[in-house]
N, C-alpha and C positions, 0 to 999 in steps of 0.2 A: 500438536502440531496438524492435527489433522483440516485446521482452520487457513495454515501455512499451505500445506498441500491442495486442499480445492480451490482456494483461491488462486493459487498460478495452474494449475489442471483449469480452471473456468479462461480464464487468459490465454491460452495454451487453446482453448478452442473457440474463440473467438477468432484468434490469430488460424487455426482452419477455417474457420470456414472465410476467414476475410484472404485468404491466399484464394483459395481454392474458388471464388465465388459465388459458392456453397448459396451464402445468404449476402444477397445485394445490396450493401452502405452505403451506393452512393443515391440510393433509391431515397434517405434521407438528407441527401446535401440540403447544402441550404448554403445564405451570401454569404462573399467573401466579411461583411458587418461581423454577420454571428462566428463565425470561424475566428474569428480578429480578438470579440468579446467572447469567448470556448480558453480558447489561447492565452489570451490575460489571464483569464481568472484559475486554469488549471497551473502554470507559470508561480502566480502565486500560492494558490491551495499547495504545490509542490516546494516553494522552499518555505510555506512557513511548517509542513508535517514534518520537513523529513528531521528536524534538530529536536521537534519536540516529541518525534516517535522515539528517536535515539538517548533522547534525554528523560524520556518521560520517569523511566524507576529512582532517577538523582533527585526526587522534590518532595517535598518532607510531609507531606499529606501521604504520596504511594509508600512511599518506607517507612511508615506508620504503622499503614495495615499488612506489608508486607512484612512486621516485627512480627505483629498482630495476630493475625489470621494466618499466614503462608498460605497458604495452598488454596484455599479459597478466592485470597486479596492477589496470588498469581496466577490462578486461570485468569482472573475477570481480570488485572490490567495489559496481562501479555498478549490477553484478543485485543484490545483497546488499542495496543503497538500493533501487532497486525495490522487490525483495520486498516487502521491510519495510514498505513502505504498497502493492503491491494485493493480498494477500495478505489483510490488515487489511480492507482496502476490500470484499474479494467476500465476505467471511464475515458481516461490514455487509451486504451487498448481499441477501442469500440468511435474514437472520435478521430482517431489512426485511420483506419477506415472510410468511415465517413470523409471524412476529408483528407484524406492519400496525403496529407500534411504530415512533414519531416522529425519536426517540433513533439505533434503528442508522442510520437514514435520514442523519444528521446527522454522524456519526461518518463515516462512509461520505462524501458532501460533503466532509466539511474534511479527510480520506484525500486528498479523488480533488484537489482544490485544493494539493497543500501538493506532488503530481509538477510543477506548475506552477515549485518556487525547486525540483528533482531535474532535469528534461529533459536527456536528456541529445544538446544542440544537440557539432555538433562545434567552435566555439567551447568551446565549456565544457569539452567534456574533454581537451581542447589546451591548454586554462590547465591543468588538474589535475595534470596527465604535467605539470608543468612550474613546476609549488611552488617556490615561493624560499623561505627563510626568514626 
C-alpha cells in the first residue's frame, strides 16, 4: 500500500512541478525524432505491461509461490505488479512535460486507471493468497 501511494505522490509532485513551471522541463526537450522514438517505446511498453500486470497472479509460478510462501510472495509479486504500472506512469508524466505531447499524458492516465484494478486492499490480498484451483 505504501509503494502505491508513494508512487502516486511522486507522479503528483512531477505534475505540480510541471504545471507551475517550477522545474523547466522544456530545457531537456530533444528533437522530433527522439520524441517519436520515445513515444513508440512508451506505447509498446504500456500495451505490454498492462495485461502482464493484471494477469500476473494467474501464472503458475506465481500461484505456486502464493500458496507456499503466502505473505512473502504476496509482498514480492504485489510490488512487482504495482511497479510495472507505476514506473511507466512516472516516465510518461516526465516525458509529457518535456515534450508537451498529449500522448504521453494519455498513456500516464491509462496506467493510473489500471491501478484501480490492482489496488492492494486487505480483502484482495487475502483472496489472492487463498487461491483455489
